[in-house]
C-alpha positions as CSV (number, residue, x, y, z in Angstrom):
1,M,190.1,-70.4,-107.8
2,A,193.0,-70.3,-105.4
3,S,192.3,-71.3,-101.8
4,Y,193.8,-70.6,-98.3
5,Y,193.9,-72.5,-95.1
6,I,194.6,-70.7,-91.8
7,W,195.2,-72.6,-88.6
8,T,195.1,-70.5,-85.4
9,V,196.2,-71.3,-81.8
10,G,196.4,-69.1,-78.8
11,C,194.7,-65.9,-77.6
12,Q,191.9,-63.8,-79.1
13,M,194.6,-61.5,-80.5
14,N,195.8,-64.3,-82.7
15,Q,192.2,-65.0,-83.7
16,A,191.6,-61.3,-84.6
17,D,194.8,-61.3,-86.7
18,S,193.7,-64.4,-88.5
19,E,190.3,-62.9,-89.2
20,Q,191.8,-59.8,-90.7
21,L,194.2,-61.9,-92.8
22,A,191.3,-64.0,-94.1
23,A,189.4,-60.9,-95.1
24,S,192.4,-59.5,-97.0
25,L,193.0,-62.8,-98.8
26,E,189.4,-63.0,-99.8
27,M,189.6,-59.4,-101.2
28,L,192.4,-60.7,-103.4
29,G,190.2,-63.5,-104.7
30,Y,191.2,-66.4,-102.5
31,Q,188.6,-68.7,-101.0
32,P,188.8,-70.5,-97.6
33,T,189.1,-74.3,-97.5
34,Q,188.9,-76.7,-94.6
35,E,191.0,-79.2,-96.5
36,I,194.7,-78.3,-95.9
37,D,195.9,-80.7,-98.6
38,N,194.0,-78.7,-101.2
39,A,195.1,-75.2,-100.1
40,D,197.4,-73.0,-102.3
41,L,198.3,-71.0,-99.2
42,I,198.7,-72.3,-95.7
43,V,199.2,-70.1,-92.7
44,L,199.9,-71.3,-89.1
45,N,199.3,-68.5,-86.7
46,S,201.3,-69.6,-83.7
47,C,201.4,-69.1,-79.9
48,V,204.2,-69.8,-77.5
49,V,202.7,-68.3,-74.3
50,R,202.5,-71.8,-72.8
51,Q,204.5,-75.0,-73.6
52,S,201.3,-76.8,-74.5
53,A,200.5,-74.3,-77.2
54,E,204.1,-74.4,-78.6
55,N,203.9,-78.2,-78.8
56,R,200.7,-78.0,-80.8
57,V,202.4,-75.6,-83.3
58,L,205.5,-77.9,-83.6
59,G,203.2,-80.9,-84.3
60,K,201.4,-79.0,-86.9
61,L,204.6,-77.8,-88.6
62,D,205.9,-81.3,-88.6
63,S,202.8,-82.5,-90.4
64,L,203.5,-80.1,-93.3
65,K,206.9,-81.6,-94.2
66,E,205.4,-84.3,-96.4
67,L,202.7,-82.0,-97.8
68,K,205.3,-79.5,-98.9
69,R,207.4,-82.3,-100.5
70,L,204.5,-83.5,-102.6
71,S,203.2,-80.0,-103.4
72,P,206.3,-77.7,-103.5
73,D,204.2,-74.8,-105.1
74,T,202.0,-74.6,-102.0
75,V,203.0,-71.5,-99.9
76,V,203.6,-72.3,-96.2
77,A,203.8,-69.4,-93.8
78,L,204.5,-69.4,-90.0
79,A,203.0,-66.4,-88.2
80,G,202.5,-65.3,-84.7
81,C,204.5,-65.3,-81.5
82,M,206.7,-68.2,-82.4
83,V,208.4,-65.9,-84.9
84,D,211.0,-63.9,-83.0
85,S,213.9,-61.8,-84.2
86,D,216.1,-64.8,-85.0
87,I,214.5,-65.6,-88.4
88,D,217.7,-67.4,-89.6
89,R,217.3,-69.9,-86.8
90,L,213.7,-70.6,-87.8
91,K,214.7,-70.9,-91.4
92,H,217.3,-73.5,-90.5
93,R,214.9,-75.4,-88.3
94,F,212.0,-75.3,-90.7
95,P,213.4,-75.2,-94.2
96,Y,210.1,-76.1,-95.8
97,V,208.4,-73.0,-94.5
98,D,208.4,-70.2,-97.1
99,L,207.6,-67.1,-95.0
100,F,208.1,-66.2,-91.3
101,L,205.8,-63.4,-90.2
102,K,205.9,-61.6,-86.8
103,P,202.5,-61.1,-85.0
104,G,200.1,-59.2,-87.1
105,Q,202.7,-58.4,-89.8
106,F,201.2,-59.9,-92.9
107,N,202.4,-57.5,-95.6
108,G,205.0,-59.8,-97.1
109,L,202.4,-62.6,-97.3
110,L,199.8,-60.4,-98.9
111,E,202.3,-59.1,-101.5
112,L,203.1,-62.7,-102.5
113,A,199.4,-63.6,-102.5
114,K,198.6,-60.6,-104.6
115,A,201.2,-61.6,-107.2
116,R,199.7,-65.1,-107.4
117,A,196.1,-64.1,-106.9
118,P,193.4,-65.2,-109.3
119,K,191.5,-62.4,-111.0
120,L,188.2,-61.6,-109.3
121,S,185.1,-62.5,-111.3
122,D,181.7,-60.9,-111.2
123,S,180.4,-64.0,-109.3
124,F,183.0,-63.8,-106.6
125,T,181.6,-63.4,-103.1
126,T,183.4,-63.5,-99.7
127,S,182.5,-66.2,-97.2
128,A,179.7,-65.6,-94.8
129,L,180.6,-63.3,-92.0
130,S,180.0,-64.2,-88.4
131,P,177.6,-62.1,-86.4
132,T,180.5,-61.6,-83.9
133,A,183.9,-60.1,-84.6
134,F,187.2,-59.2,-82.8
135,V,188.6,-55.7,-83.0
136,T,192.1,-55.0,-81.8
137,I,192.2,-51.6,-80.1
138,I,195.7,-51.8,-78.6
139,E,198.7,-53.9,-79.6
140,G,201.7,-55.0,-77.5
141,C,202.2,-54.8,-73.8
142,D,204.2,-52.6,-71.4
143,N,203.7,-54.7,-68.2
144,F,206.4,-57.3,-68.6
145,C,204.9,-59.8,-66.1
146,S,207.8,-62.1,-65.2
147,Y,206.2,-65.3,-66.7
148,C,205.0,-63.7,-70.0
149,I,206.6,-63.7,-73.4
150,V,204.1,-61.4,-75.1
151,P,205.9,-58.1,-74.7
152,Y,209.0,-59.6,-76.3
153,R,207.0,-60.9,-79.3
154,R,204.3,-58.3,-79.8
155,G,206.3,-55.2,-78.7
156,R,205.3,-52.2,-76.7
157,E,201.8,-50.8,-76.4
158,K,200.3,-49.0,-79.4
159,S,196.7,-47.8,-79.4
160,H,194.6,-47.3,-82.5
161,P,192.8,-43.9,-82.6
162,I,189.1,-43.8,-81.8
163,A,188.0,-42.5,-85.2
164,E,189.8,-45.3,-86.9
165,L,188.2,-47.9,-84.7
166,R,184.8,-46.4,-85.2
167,R,185.2,-46.7,-89.0
168,Q,186.3,-50.3,-88.6
169,V,183.3,-51.2,-86.4
170,E,180.9,-49.4,-88.7
171,S,182.3,-51.4,-91.6
172,L,181.8,-54.7,-89.7
173,V,178.2,-53.7,-88.8
174,Q,177.4,-53.0,-92.5
175,R,178.6,-56.5,-93.2
176,G,176.2,-58.0,-90.7
177,V,178.2,-58.1,-87.4
178,K,176.0,-57.6,-84.3
179,E,178.6,-58.0,-81.6
180,I,182.2,-56.9,-81.3
181,T,184.9,-57.8,-78.8
182,L,187.6,-55.1,-78.2
183,L,191.0,-56.8,-77.8
184,G,194.3,-55.9,-76.2
185,Q,196.8,-57.6,-74.0
186,N,195.7,-54.9,-71.5
187,V,192.7,-53.0,-72.8
188,D,192.7,-50.9,-69.7
189,S,195.8,-49.2,-71.0
190,Y,194.1,-48.1,-74.1
191,G,194.7,-44.5,-75.3
192,H,197.6,-43.5,-73.0
193,D,199.9,-43.2,-76.0
194,L,197.5,-41.2,-78.1
195,P,197.8,-37.4,-78.3
196,D,194.5,-36.7,-76.5
197,K,194.9,-39.7,-74.2
198,P,191.4,-41.1,-74.3
199,G,190.5,-44.1,-72.2
200,L,188.7,-47.3,-72.8
201,A,185.6,-45.8,-71.3
202,D,185.7,-43.0,-73.9
203,L,186.0,-45.6,-76.7
204,L,183.0,-47.6,-75.3
205,Q,181.0,-44.4,-75.2
206,E,181.8,-43.7,-78.9
207,L,181.1,-47.2,-80.1
208,N,177.9,-47.4,-78.1
209,S,176.3,-44.8,-80.4
210,I,176.7,-46.9,-83.6
211,E,173.3,-48.0,-85.0
212,R,172.6,-51.7,-85.5
213,L,175.5,-52.7,-83.3
214,T,173.9,-54.7,-80.5
215,R,176.6,-55.7,-78.1
216,I,180.1,-54.7,-77.1
217,R,182.6,-56.7,-75.1
218,F,186.3,-56.2,-74.2
219,L,189.2,-58.2,-72.9
220,T,191.6,-58.6,-71.3
221,S,191.6,-56.2,-68.3
222,H,194.5,-55.7,-65.8
223,P,193.5,-55.3,-62.2
224,K,196.0,-52.6,-61.5
225,D,194.7,-50.4,-64.4
226,M,190.9,-50.8,-64.2
227,S,189.4,-47.4,-63.4
228,Q,186.2,-46.4,-61.8
229,K,185.3,-44.5,-65.0
230,L,185.5,-47.8,-66.9
231,I,183.4,-49.6,-64.3
232,Q,180.7,-46.9,-64.6
233,A,180.8,-47.1,-68.4
234,V,180.0,-50.8,-68.2
235,A,177.2,-50.1,-65.8
236,S,175.6,-47.3,-67.8
237,L,176.1,-48.1,-71.5
238,E,173.3,-50.3,-72.8
239,K,175.3,-52.1,-75.5
240,V,178.3,-52.9,-73.2
241,C,177.8,-56.5,-71.9
242,E,177.9,-57.3,-68.2
243,H,180.9,-59.5,-68.4
244,I,184.5,-58.7,-67.4
245,S,187.6,-60.8,-67.6
246,L,189.9,-59.9,-64.7
247,P,192.9,-62.2,-64.4
248,V,194.2,-62.6,-60.9
249,Q,196.8,-65.3,-61.6
250,A,197.5,-66.1,-57.9
251,G,196.0,-65.6,-54.4
252,N,199.2,-64.9,-52.5
253,D,201.0,-61.5,-52.4
254,E,204.5,-63.0,-52.5
255,I,203.7,-64.9,-55.7
256,L,202.0,-61.8,-57.2
257,Q,205.1,-59.8,-56.5
258,A,207.3,-62.4,-58.1
259,M,205.0,-62.4,-61.1
260,G,205.3,-58.6,-61.3
261,R,201.6,-58.1,-61.3
262,G,201.5,-54.8,-59.5
263,Y,198.6,-55.4,-57.1
264,T,197.9,-57.2,-53.9
265,V,195.2,-59.8,-53.0
266,Q,193.4,-57.2,-50.9
267,S,193.3,-54.6,-53.6
268,Y,192.0,-57.2,-56.1
269,R,189.2,-58.2,-53.7
270,E,188.3,-54.6,-53.2
271,L,188.2,-54.1,-57.0
272,V,185.8,-57.1,-57.4
273,E,183.6,-55.7,-54.7
274,Q,183.5,-52.3,-56.5
275,I,182.6,-54.0,-59.8
276,R,179.8,-56.1,-58.3
277,C,178.4,-53.1,-56.4
278,A,178.2,-51.0,-59.6
279,I,177.1,-53.9,-61.8
280,P,175.0,-56.4,-59.8
281,T,174.4,-58.7,-62.7
282,V,178.0,-58.9,-63.8
283,A,179.7,-62.1,-64.7
284,L,183.4,-62.3,-63.8
285,S,186.0,-64.5,-65.3
286,T,189.6,-64.9,-64.3
287,D,192.9,-66.6,-65.1
288,V,195.1,-68.5,-62.7
289,I,198.6,-69.9,-62.9
290,V,199.5,-72.8,-60.6
291,G,203.0,-74.1,-59.8
292,F,204.7,-70.7,-60.3
293,P,208.4,-71.0,-59.2
294,G,208.6,-71.1,-55.4
295,E,204.9,-71.5,-54.9
296,T,204.3,-73.5,-51.7
297,E,201.3,-75.5,-50.8
298,E,200.2,-72.9,-48.4
299,Q,200.5,-70.2,-51.0
300,F,198.5,-72.3,-53.5
301,Q,195.8,-72.7,-50.8
302,R,195.4,-69.0,-50.7
303,T,194.5,-69.1,-54.4
304,I,191.9,-71.8,-53.6
305,E,190.6,-69.6,-50.8
306,L,190.3,-66.6,-53.1
307,L,188.5,-68.6,-55.8
308,S,186.1,-70.0,-53.1
309,D,185.4,-66.6,-51.7
310,L,184.9,-64.6,-55.0
311,R,183.1,-67.4,-56.9
312,F,183.9,-66.5,-60.5
313,D,181.6,-67.6,-63.4
314,T,184.6,-68.9,-65.3
315,V,188.2,-69.7,-64.3
316,H,190.9,-70.4,-66.9
317,V,193.7,-72.3,-65.2
318,A,197.1,-73.3,-66.5
319,A,200.2,-74.9,-65.0
320,Y,203.3,-72.7,-65.2
321,S,205.7,-73.4,-68.0
322,V,209.1,-71.8,-68.5
323,R,209.2,-69.3,-71.4
324,P,212.8,-68.7,-72.5
325,G,213.7,-65.0,-72.5
326,T,211.2,-64.0,-69.7
327,L,212.3,-62.6,-66.3
328,A,211.1,-65.7,-64.5
329,A,213.1,-68.0,-66.8
330,K,216.2,-65.9,-66.1
331,R,215.9,-65.4,-62.4
332,L,213.6,-68.1,-60.9
333,K,214.0,-71.9,-60.7
334,D,211.1,-73.9,-61.9
335,N,211.0,-76.0,-58.7
336,V,207.4,-77.2,-58.6
337,S,207.2,-80.7,-60.0
338,L,205.0,-81.5,-63.0
339,S,203.0,-83.9,-60.9
340,E,202.3,-81.3,-58.3
341,K,201.4,-78.7,-60.9
342,R,198.9,-81.2,-62.4
343,R,197.4,-81.9,-58.9
344,R,197.0,-78.2,-58.2
345,L,195.4,-77.6,-61.6
346,Q,193.0,-80.5,-61.1
347,E,192.0,-79.0,-57.6
348,V,191.2,-75.7,-59.2
349,E,189.2,-77.3,-62.0
350,E,187.2,-79.4,-59.6
351,L,186.5,-76.4,-57.3
352,Q,185.5,-74.2,-60.2
353,G,183.3,-77.0,-61.7
354,N,181.3,-77.0,-58.5
355,I,181.0,-73.2,-58.3
356,A,180.0,-72.9,-62.0
357,S,177.4,-75.6,-61.5
358,E,175.8,-73.7,-58.6
359,I,175.9,-70.4,-60.4
360,N,174.4,-71.8,-63.6
361,A,171.7,-73.8,-61.8
362,R,170.2,-70.5,-60.6
363,L,169.3,-69.8,-64.3
364,L,167.1,-72.8,-64.6
365,S,163.6,-71.8,-66.0
366,H,164.9,-68.3,-66.7
367,T,164.5,-66.7,-70.1
368,L,167.7,-65.3,-71.5
369,E,168.6,-63.2,-74.5
370,V,171.0,-65.1,-76.8
371,L,172.9,-63.9,-79.9
372,V,173.0,-66.9,-82.2
373,E,176.6,-67.5,-83.4
374,G,176.3,-70.8,-85.3
375,K,175.2,-74.5,-85.2
376,K,176.9,-77.5,-83.7
377,K,175.6,-81.1,-83.9
378,G,172.2,-80.0,-85.0
379,K,171.7,-77.4,-82.4
380,W,172.0,-73.6,-82.6
381,Y,174.3,-72.0,-80.1
382,G,175.0,-68.5,-78.9
383,R,175.9,-66.5,-75.8
384,T,174.1,-64.3,-73.3
385,R,175.2,-60.8,-72.4
386,T,177.0,-62.4,-69.4
387,D,178.9,-64.8,-71.8
388,K,176.9,-68.0,-70.9
389,L,177.0,-70.5,-73.7
390,V,173.4,-71.6,-74.7
391,F,172.2,-74.4,-77.0
392,F,168.7,-74.8,-78.4
393,E,167.0,-76.6,-81.3
394,N,165.0,-74.9,-84.1
395,D,164.4,-75.7,-87.7
396,A,164.5,-72.1,-89.0
397,D,167.7,-70.2,-89.7
398,C,168.6,-68.3,-86.5
399,L,172.1,-67.2,-87.4
400,G,172.8,-63.6,-86.2
401,Q,169.5,-63.3,-84.5
402,L,168.8,-62.2,-81.0
403,V,166.5,-64.8,-79.5
404,S,164.9,-65.5,-76.2
405,V,165.7,-69.0,-74.8
406,E,164.1,-70.6,-71.7
407,V,166.7,-72.6,-69.8
408,K,165.7,-76.2,-69.4
409,K,169.0,-77.8,-68.3
410,T,172.2,-76.4,-66.8
411,S,175.8,-77.6,-66.4
412,P,179.1,-76.0,-65.4
413,W,180.0,-75.2,-69.0
414,A,176.8,-74.6,-70.9
415,L,173.0,-74.2,-70.8
416,Q,170.3,-76.1,-72.8
417,G,167.0,-74.5,-73.6
418,S,164.0,-74.0,-75.8
419,L,163.3,-71.1,-78.1
420,K,160.5,-68.7,-77.3
421,P,159.6,-67.7,-80.9
422,S,157.4,-64.8,-79.9
423,I,160.5,-62.8,-78.9
424,V,163.0,-62.8,-81.7
425,K,165.1,-59.8,-82.9
426,T,166.9,-59.7,-86.2
């Protein structure tokens, strides 16, 4: 039977695209393989949002040269944000790649796969489905933040209708999915381009009524677009998890303006206060960019001050890297040294490590509800409603179950606990 191998790097949107592609390939009779050398079809789903991600893609592409020489019938496809409008340039640079696919556009690959697909047999079954799944609700982005390449690669915003999304989620639930994460570069913009202009809160209300769906998450939110209606929906809908990703990117107004973010530090602080007032148990995560063009040490310290004051559960930090074609690349000089970027990144990581340690330490001896997602190194793992990663040991099969775990040990990044078998939900 023919096999496929998909390698994915980058955001959850890429992960969702890869999951949808995998499902389509399996419907055609292909089986997944973890051995790239044995695959009949290889797809690299790429990201160029940061230089580090682009470097990983280039390294992976380079590793396929010899494989393609030895196995010329193997189909190699490059997908995702590395594929821009200049396909000829990519073909010249990577002549051993058979197909170049823009983000989420897999029709050409599926047509080729269908032509070469093995016939399905009565014994054919798809691979086991995870109890969690990503669902893209809005594609593209209209914000054009000065550092971001996404609008140029994924296009302008396009929302999927609520009825279509409900059918998709119901189908996932029938296949065993318990938790969905609604995705968009800016989920708070959802629905503005649809005829009846529903919002994300309306979509959450609709999906909350689906039987056997246990949890709903969404990301990523934009501080300038998060509404009070959405905050109240998270507070009141029982299946919507108390976890919000709210990227701040910087703690200084001048840098935020240069980034084109559309809000001030003060308005961001007020938004966080509103969220925590409405949802006292909420866990907040954020994104930060250090070393943006022109960022002084004083401006960077305002970011440290903001993180110290607001005390996020999770902070994703990255050093600024020039993305050709963006406004920042065209108009701003990348004048913060690499060594200084690394120092600032380390300072944020050390600060957040301490904050996360203190936040998680409060959960010691608490019993938490965990949706079990899989097993690593002999331990089951899953996440709480507030997105805390929890590990525990148990001999029985716990995949996809809602279990109660008593926390025995905490760290900045994960919790260790023991199963309380008397409280288990399938």
